[in-house]
Residue, then its C-alpha position, 0 to 999 in steps of 0.5 A: m250982747h250977741r245971741i246965737t240960735l240953732i235951728g235944727k231937729p232931733g236925730c239930725h247928725l249935722c245938728e249934733d255937730a253944730r250944737e257941739i261947736i256952738a256950745r263950746v264957742a258960746g261957753e268960752l265967750g259967755v254968749p247965750w244961745s238957744e236951740v229951736n226945733i224946726e218941727t215946731s214951727d210951720e214958718l221955720r220949716e218952710r223957710y229953713w227945712e232944706m238948710i238945717p242946721v241953721t245958725l242965727v246970730d242976733g236973729v240973722q242967718h249966719d250959717f247953714w248945714r255946717v257951722s264954721e267955728d272960725r266964722l262964728r267966733a269972728a261974728l261974735a267978736d264984733 
């Protein structure tokens, strides 16, 4: 089973948009997802700060800045 992770931070409007799309797609497809606050990890901050929100599918970077609903659905269809 696939798993989606959203890396973002509070107060980020792009993160809010990504959260809505991910929650909708994950809910419709029955895929678990979680959100990680980038501010809680030096490693994540160093790696992804300029790209948030970052979407991971099965631990692999899938999207950044904006989530494409179509691309996310296609990745989860495999």
